[in-house]
N, C-alpha and C positions, 0 to 999 in steps of 0.2 A: 530186730527190735521193735517193738510199735511206734509208733511218730504224730505228730500234732502241731503243726503249725501255729508258729507266736509271731507277734505283731508287732511294730512297729507303730510311734504317733507320725509317720511324716517320712514320705519317699519311701526309695528301695536300701540294702543294706550294700555298704562294699563289704569285699572280704576283714578291709582293719575291724570295719565302724565291729565287724561278728566276732571277730578275733576280742577284741575289744572285750565287748559286752560279753562274752562267753563267759570268758577267764571269772566276772563276780558273779557268775552263776553256780547254781545245787546241782547241776544235771546239765548233761550232755544237751547239743545240738549238731545239728548240719543243716549248711549252708550250701542251698542250690539254687541257681540262678535267683538270686538278689533275695531270695528270700529265705527265710529262720524256720527251721523245724523241731520240735524238744524230742529226745530219745524218751520213751516212756518201758518202764519191767517189761519182759514176755512170761511167757506160760513158763513153768516149772519141764514142762518137758524141753521149752527149746533151752533151758538153764543148763538143761542137762547135758544136752548136747556140744553147748558148747564148751563146755569144763572138758569132756570128752576130748574135741576138736583139740582145745588147748594140750591138755596131757599128753596126747596122744605124737603131735609135731613136735612141744619137746622133748619128748620123749627122745625122739628124731634124728632133731636137729643137736642132739648134744656132740660135743665135739665140730661142729661145721661150722664156715665164718659167718651163715645168716644168723638174723635175729627175729626171733618172735614175738609178738606184741596183741594182747585183747582185742579189748573192743571199748577199750579206756585210754587209743592212739587212733588223732586226730590225722585222717589222711586227706591227703589239699592234691587235688587232681590240678593243676600248675596249665594245663590246655583248655580247659574250661575253670578254670579258675572255682570252682566247683568243689566242697572240702564234707568227707563224711564220717564215719565211723564200721566199717569194718567190723566182724562179731573177730577175724582173725586176719592176721597179716604176716606176713613172711621177709621181710628187706631183708639185701644182700648187698646193701651198698651206703657204708659210711656218711658217704655225702648229703645220700638222702636222707638223714638221719637230721633237723635244724633243731640250735640250742635250744629255742623260744615252742620246742613239741610239739613241730609241725612234721609229718612224713611228706616227701614229698613222689616215691616211688614203690615198688612192692613186686613181686617176682610173682610170691600167691597172695590173692584174696579169699578169704571163707567169709563166708554167710549165709545165714539160718535162717529160715525164712518164718516167716508170722504171720496171719492173716492178713492181717491190713498193707504188709509193705512186701508183699510176693509180688504181684505183678511188677514192682518198681526192679523190684532185686533182679526179677529175671528180664526185664528190659533196658531203663533206663539205669539201672548201675552197669549195668554188665559194659553198655554203652560205653559210662563215664570211664568207668577201668580201665577202655580195650586201651586208653588213651595215654598211659601212664609205658616207659617206656620199655619197661623192664618188665611184665606180666607175661607171662607165662603161661601161668595156669587161675579157673576163677573155680570154685568149687561154691557146689549150691543146696544144697541138706535141708531135707525137710526133716521134722521133727515130728510131725506126727507118721505121717506116708514109711517115715524109717530109710528114708532114699537118699539121695546123691542123683545131681549135675555135674560129673566131672569137665570141666572145657577146656582145651590147648592148645596153643598156636604150638603147630602143627605145621614146615616146611614154609612161614609165613603166613598163617592161613588156620585162623579160630573151629577149631574140629571138637566135633560133643565125644569123648570116648567113654566105649562101653564097655563096662568092667563091671561082675557088682563080686567079688570078691576084696575090694581091694582100691587105690588112687596109689599112683604109679608118679610122685612128683618132681623129673627125672632133668627138670631145673635145678632141683636145688637137693638129688640124691636124696630122697622120699619115698618109702613106700606105707603112708600109714592101710590098717588092713579096715574093713568096713562095720567089720564087728566089735571096734574098737569104739565107735563113734555114737553106736546107738548103744554099748552097755551103760543096765541098767535104765534103760527110758522106758520100757514097758513094752506092750502089743502094737503092730500096724494101727491105725487109724486112717480113717479117712485121708487122701490128697491137699495139700495147702498147695503148692503152683507145680505147674506142666511147664516142660524146656520147648516145646514145639514149634515157637514164635522168635526163642534166643539166639539162633544163633544167626550168626551177621552174615550178610552173603558176602563171598574172594571179590 
């Protein structure tokens, strides 16, 4: 999603400031290093890809113990104190689903790129999400180029998994066909983001 910065009259926000304030707002906001950023709408292609991701994962997860959430779920990274709204996430730990609507861990996180958020999704957010204890798969989807980058934790290290036909989310026992991600989206356009500097050093 697109983001714009929200302002506060005095001082930096705490998570509790942000949490209480956002509950009274009509739109979602991410909380990053004491600053609050409003989430705004993306393109129609962006929206179609998100629907496809949710539909594919929902079908594949039927009968499995993990829970799928869409972009309305707040994911709090306890290690950094920051809070995000990924386009989709899969949580397999009931204890991480807090009663007040905050999720504190995920096994799979999916972000669909938009021009204003591509760099941060490809670098900053990945660094944040790697602090989640259970994260095993990070999927970044480019709705313009109709491509994806799948990063998986393999033997304790993060690896870019090269595959064109689909995404093997082995940690949750799910395989998603790439054709499902881009169903009814249109022809490829110039890419939004590249993963060249995204992979962390071992």
